[in-house]
N, C-alpha and C positions, 0 to 999 in steps of 0.2 A: 622610392616612389610608386611601388607598384600598382601596376593597370589594370584592368583589364578588359571586355568586351562580352555578353552572353545574350546571343538570341533567345527568342520562340516565342509562345503567343502568355500574354502576362497578364496574369488574375487580379483587378486590382476591384476587391471584396466592397470599399467603403463605396464604389460608386458604381459596382455589380456592370463589371462591363468587362468584355476580354479581348484584346486585340494583339496583332505581329508587330512586335517590336526589342526593340537592344536596351538592354541595360547597362553601365557603363560605372567598374568599380574604381576609386579615387584610394588604394592603402585598403582600411578597414570602413569603408564607407559608400552610400550610392550617391554617387556624382552626379547620374543624369541618367533617366529614362526616354527615353523617345519611342513614342507609336512610329509604324514604315507603314502598315499595312493592317488591315481588317484581318481576325481571326482566320489561319489558317489551322482547319483540323487534324491533319494529316499530321505535325507538328508535335513536340513537346511542350511542355506547360512548367511557368514559372510562379511559385506561390510562395506566400511567407510561409517559419517555418514553424511544424508541432509546436505542440505546448498541451503537454501532459500537467494541468489545473491543483491535483492533487496526489500525489503520492511519495510512500517511506521507501524512498531508494535502500532503503536498509532489510523490507521482503525480495525483494530481487537477491543478497544474499553477497552483493558484491558493492563496495567500497564505490562511492560518486562519481571518480575517476573508470573506474572498468564500465557502470552501470550507462557513461555519458558514451564510453567506446563504443557500445553495442546500438542502445537509440539513436546514435545521429545514422545509422543504414538507412534506418526506414521514416528518416526527415524531422525527427526532434531534435530540435531545437534546444532548449530548455524546461523547464521543473519548475512547479508548486511544488517546494522539497518539505517535510515533516521530520523533522529527524529525532519525532516524540519515541521512537523506540530506542537507538540509541542513548540518550537523552538519562530514558529509565532507568539504563543498565550504571551508565558513565557520568550521568549530568553535566555539568554546564563542557566539560572537557571533550565528552561527545558531542557536544554541537560546535564547539569548536573542532575536532577533528572533522567533522565532514563539512565544513565551511573552506577550512585547508586541503583538504582533499580532493576535492570540488574546482581547488582554482589551480591544480597544476594540470587540466587540459580546458581545450578552446571547446565551452558549452557554458552553458547561461542558466547553473543550479542558481534557484531563487529561495530560499531558508525564512520559514518564521520562527515565532519562539514559542517552543513546545509551551503550551498551556494548561497542562496536566499529569506532573510526574512529581507524586507517584498521582496515578490517573482516578486512584481509592483507596480511603485507607483500608478498604476490606482484603487484601495480599501485600504481600512483601516486594519494595522495587529494593532500587540496588542506588538511589537517589532520590532526591529536590532538588526543585526548581521554584526557588521562590519565587511571590511579586514583584520584590527586591529585582532578584536574579533578571525576571520577565524585562524589566524595567532597563536594567542595563544591558542585553540584548538588544531590545525595541531601540535604541540608540544608536547599532549599528546599521552601516551602509548596505549590510549582506543580506541584512534580517526585514524583508519588506512588512512581515504580518504576523497577528497572533495566531498561529495557531490552531486546529480545531478544538472549540470548548466541549467534552467532554461531559461534561462536572452540568450538565443542565438540568440537575435537580439542586446544584446550587445557585443558579443564575437562577430559576424560580424564586428560589428562599430566599435571593440577595446575602447569599453570605462574602462575608466581608474580602476576604483572600482574592475570592475569585475576581469581585468587581474591579480590588484594585490592578490586577492581570488589564482586565479591559478597560479600565481608566487611562494606565499606560501608553495603548493601540490610541484610542485613543489622540491623545495628550499629543502623541509623534504623527498622528496622519492614518495609519497605515490600516489596511481592513482587516476584521475577525472572522476566522472561518469558526464555522459551525458546526456541530454533531448531534444530531438530536433525529434521532432511530424511532417513527410512532410516532411521532410528536404531534397534535394537529389544535385546533382551533383557539383556543382563546391562550395557550397555556403557550402556542406556536408564535402565536402574538406576540405573549411576550417576551417570548425568546428573542426574538427577533427583532421586538425595538428593544430590549439590553444594546444590540448593535451587532449579533450577527448578521452575518450577510452572505453565506454560505450554507448550502449543506448536499453531502457526497452521498450518507448513507438512505435515500428517500427508496423505500423498495415498492410503493406504486405509483401510479400516476394520479392521483385522488390526492395522496398528501403532498405530492409535489406540489400539485396545483393550487393548492391550500396555503402552504407555503411562496410560493412564488405572487398574490396575491398580496400576500403580508408583505411583500417587496424584498424576498430573500430571489440571489441567485442557484438555480440549478445546479449541481456538476451529476451529470451522466455515467456510473464508475462500470466498468467492466477490469475485475481486474482475475488473477488467477482462481479466486476461490468467489469473491462476490462476485454478481452479475446482473445488475441492475437496465442491461442496454433495451434490452425486448420491451421493459416494462414502461421505459420512456421518454425514449426515441420519440415518438410522437407528439412534442412535446415541443421540438423546432419548430414543423410547423409554423407554428404559433408563439412562440417568444424567442427569435435568432437571439437578442440582445440579450441575455438573464441568463443563457445555457453555455456549460463548458465540456470537455469533454479531463476525463479521468481513470487514471488503475485503481488508484490508491493502493492496494499491492500486486507484486508480478514480484511472479518467480519466475531465474535466470532462464528456462527452456522458452516459456512466454513470450519472452523482450528477445528470442532470437531469431521466431516467429514473427515477430510484428508488438506494432504500436499501437499510439494514437491513427497512421492511417490506414489503420484495421478496420476502424469507427467510420471514418471519413467513407469507406468503402462499402460497409455493408448501410452504413445510412441515407448513401445516393441510389443503393440499388431498392429500399424499402421506399423510395418517392418523394424524398425530403431534396428539398432545392438545393444545388448546392452554393449556392451563396453564402445557405445559412448555412448548412454542414460547412462551410473552414470559417463561415463567424466566431460560431464555439469551437473549430479546433484550432486557430489560430491567432485571431484577434480580442475574441472577448477574454482571453487571463492576463495576454499585455497589459492590456486597458486597466483594468481591474486592480492587478495588483501592483501596477506602474512602474515592471519589467520594463529591460536596461537589451533591449530583444529588438528590431528594425521590427519593419511593419512593409518591407515594400514600395516606400516611398521617396523622393530624395531629400541627402542629407542625414537617411535612416541607415544604421547599423548593416553594414550587407550582409542578412539573418535571411536568407530565403533556401526555396528544394523546385528543382529539376523533377516534375515525374512525366512519367510515358501519356496517361490521360487522366480527363477528370469524374475514370468511370474505377478502376480500379487501384489507381492512388500508387501507382509502381514508381517507386524512390527511384530516381538514374543519382543526382548527387547532392550533395546536403553543405550547402557553405555557412559559416557564422562568424563573424568578422570578417567578409570576403576571405577567409581561407576556406579549400575545401578540404571536408574531413569526412566524405562519404562519399562513393562512387561506384556504382554498378553491382549494392549487393556485398562491397569492402568496407571495411572500417578504416579511415587513414589515420585514429589518432592510437600513439604507440602507449603501450600497458607502463602507468610507472607505478613503483616504487612504493610500498604501502608501509608505515611499522603499525601490527597492533597493536591498540589497547583492550584492557577486556575488565573483567570485575567476578571472579568465578571462587568462590571461596568453602566449597563441601566436603564432604570426605564421602569415595565411593559405599554404598547401600547395603545390605542384606537382606537376605528373603524375608526375615519377619517384617522387615519394615512394612513389607506391600502388604500383610493378612487383612484381610476386611471384616473383621471377626463376630458370627452371627451371634444378636442377642434377643432371638427368638420374633425378628420381626415377621410383621406379615403382608406387609407390603414395603417398596424401596421407590424413594423419587432417582429415575434414569432420564439424562440426559440425551432429546435426539436430535442428533446433527442432519442440517439438511445440506445437500450438493448443489454448491454454487450461491449459497447465502448463508450470511454470521451470523442472526438472530437462530436458534433452536426451539425447539419446542420441549417439553416436559410430559413424560410420560411415567404415571403409577403402575407397577408392575410387583408379582413376587416375588422376590428373592430365591437366588438359586444356589441351595448350603451342600457343603460337603466337606467332613471334619473339623465342624464348629465355625466355620469362615463361609460367608460370601464370596460366590467364584464367577468366571466370568462364562458368560452359556452364547456357546456359537450357532446350535441351531438353532437360536432367536436372535442373537447376533444382538446381544447384550452383553460389553466387555468391559473388563475393568478399566479406569481411566487413572491415571493418576499424578497430583502436580509438587515435582520436588523443589527445595529452598533452595538456588542455587548462594546466593548469598552469604549464607551459615547452617550450622547443621541444624535441622529439624524434624518435628513429623510426618509423616507423611499426607498428606492430605489423598482422599481414595473417594471414588465413586462409579457410578456406573455408567456407559452411554451404547445409544443404538445408534445404526448405523453407516459405523468406518466401514463394518465387514470383512473385517480379517476371521478368514477360517482359522489360521494357525500363527505365530508367532505374533513381536511387540514393535510399535514404532516407539519413536523418538523423538522429541526437539526442544533445542532451548533459544527459539525460535517460536515465546508461546506471547502473542500481545495476553496486557500492556509491561510488564513484571520483566519479565521474558526468563521467568522459572522453567524448571523442566518440566515437556508437557508430555507422558505418553502414555498410549493404551494397547494391553493385551491379551493372548490369549491363555496366559498362563501367569502365575508372579516368575515363574524362573529366567522365562524370554522379558518379561519385564522389568525385572531386577537386573540382565544382562544389556539389553537397550538405554536404560539410563547408565547404569556406568560408563559405556563407551562416551558416551555425553559429554562425563565428569573427568574424565579419563585424557580426552581431546579438548578441554575450556571450550567445549560449543561445540554443538554440529547439528545435522539431522544422521541420525540412524534404523537400522531395521533389521530385526535377527530372526532366524526359525533354527531349528534344531541340529542343524548340519552349516549354516553363513550366518556370517553378522560381517554387516556393509556400515558403514558412516563415511560421512562428507562434513569435515570439518572447518569449523567455521569460527577461526581466532582473535578476530575483530568486536569482539562483547560479546561474542557469543553469537553472532548475527552475519558479519558477512567475512569473507574468505576474501586472500591476499592475492587469490592468482589472477592466471587468465580467463575474464569472463564467458569465453567460449569452452575452456574446459571445466568451468564450475556450470556452466548449460551442460554439459554432454556428462557431467559426474551429479547433476540431480537427475537428468535421464533417466542413467541407471539404475539410482535407488528407487527413484516411480514406479518405475519399471518393474524390478522388482516388487517391490511390497501391492501391484494390483496383482503381476504375474504370479507372483511364487506364496504368496499371504494371501491374496482374493479378495482384497479391500476394491469394489468396485464404484468410489470415489471420484470427479475427474480428473482432483489436487490434492489426497489425500492428505499429503505437510501442512498445503495452506489449510485446509479445513481441521489440519489437528491446532494446527499452529492459534487459531480463534477459541480451540475449549473452554481458554480463561482469559477474555476478553470480557470483565464482567457489565462495559459498559452495555452492550448490549442484547436484548433480551433473547430468552426466558430462564436462561435456567445455563451456568457455569460453573467452573472449579476453580479455585485461587488454592494458590501453599495452605490459605488457613479451611478453605470446606467451600464445601455447596454451596452456589448463592442462586438467589433468587432474585434475577434485577426487576421486575415486576414493581416488589415489593422493598428493595436497594437493602436487602438483609439475607442473611447465612438462614440456611435451613437447618444444618447443621455445619460446624467447628470442632477443629482440630483440635 
C-alpha cells in the first residue's frame, strides 16, 4: 500500500475557504484532509485538477495518450472529449480507438457518443453512426454524454432520427451537449427544452444570457481558432455555477504553451472572484458530466494540482489517482505506441481538376474568413478572369479554395475566399471539420495541386508549398492525428505554421486552424463542402458541383 502526505494552502472551493493543511493519500484515494493553520500566502496552493469541458482531442493532432501527456503539465486532469472528428472518418472503430488509446495513460478522458455523423447530408463523410449505434455507445461506462447536437434544425423540426438519439441519452440519464451558434428567442427555448444542456458556440454575451435564461449552461471557449473568452468572461460574476471553460479545438503548439490554467489566470486578472473561476474550471464539469474525478474531498480519487499562487496558476505538480504525472513543467507520462487507423481512398489530382471555368459571371460569392472565429461572412464581388477561367487575386486577397473528396474520386469543389492572406503558394489540410475531406487555399492552381497531392501521398496531414519548397506534417491516424511524440509534433507544426506566415504571407493567428473550419457547414454563414458552396443560414447550396 502506497501512502504519502502533501502540505500547502488547501483551497476548498465549495465552502469558499482557504487554509493551510495536509492531505494524506493512501493508494489512489484521499484518506485524510487536516487543517493545521490559517492560510500562508507565501506557500503553495492545492486545488482540484482542471477540466477541459469540451474538446476534440483530434484537433491537437495528437492521439489521446499524447494529448494527456502534454495537458497534465498545465494541471489538466481530465477532459470532456467529443470523438466526433475521428467518428466522421472511421465510425465506431474511431470512437473505440480513442477510448482504448486514452486508457493507456493515467488521465481521465470522458467521451461522448457522437450525435451527428455525418454532420450533414450536404457533404461526404467516411462513416455513419446511427441512432442504434448511439444507443449502444451510451450504454458504455466510458461514454458519459451525448455529444454536441449540431443538427439544431433537426431538433427544431423534430426529426425522428435526431430524437431517437436524444431519447437514448435521456433513457440512460446522460446529459446532452448543444451546439447552436446564434440561436435566440423561442427557437433557442425549443432547442433547450428538447434536452440540450450546454452550448460552447455563443459568441456574444447577449446570446449567452438568452440561453442561460432558458436553463442552459454556457461553456466559455478559447481555442486555437475560436476565441470567445473576452466576450463572455464577465458572465462568471453572476453565473458561477452555470459556466465552464473549454478549448473545443487546440493545436499542439498551443497545448504546449498552456491550457485551462491560462484561462484561470486571465479571469482573475479581469477581476473575477477566484472561487468563481475555480468553480467553472474544476467543479462544474465534474458534476455536470458525472466524471470519475476527485474534487479534493476525503474519500475522493486523489486528483489534484499544486500551484504557486492563485494569480498566475503556475503548475508545480499534477496528481491523478495519487500518481505524480507532472512536475515543474515536465510530463512524467511516457509516450505510448499507437497503431494508426485510417480511411483514405482518392487518387492524386491533376492541374485540370482545379480550373474554375468562367461562364460570364458578373459577380461571385466569396467566403470571408474571420481571425479567431468559426463563423464567416458572405462577400459579393467581381471575378478576376484569365484564359477563360476565374483565378486567385492576391492584390484583393481573394484566393481560390477547394475541397477534395478523400473517400473516393470525385470532382473538386471550388470557390473563393478572402482574408487568408497568402501572397504566394498554397496550404492544404485533411483536418477539415466535420467530414475531413481535403481543404486547400492557394494563389495558383499548380501550387494548389502540389499541396493537395502531398496530403494524398501521406494519407493525411497538413502541407504548405511555394515555388521552391514543400512542407508536410503527416497525420496517419484518420488523417487527423500523429503517432509521434507530442512535443515533436508541436515543433513540426510550429515550423510549418511559421513558414505559412513568414514565407507565404498569411496574417492569420492560426492559418491551419482557420482553414480547417472553412468546410464546417453547420457554422454560418458561407462554407465549402466537397459538394459545393453552401449557405449556412438557409441550409442549402449556393451552387454545387
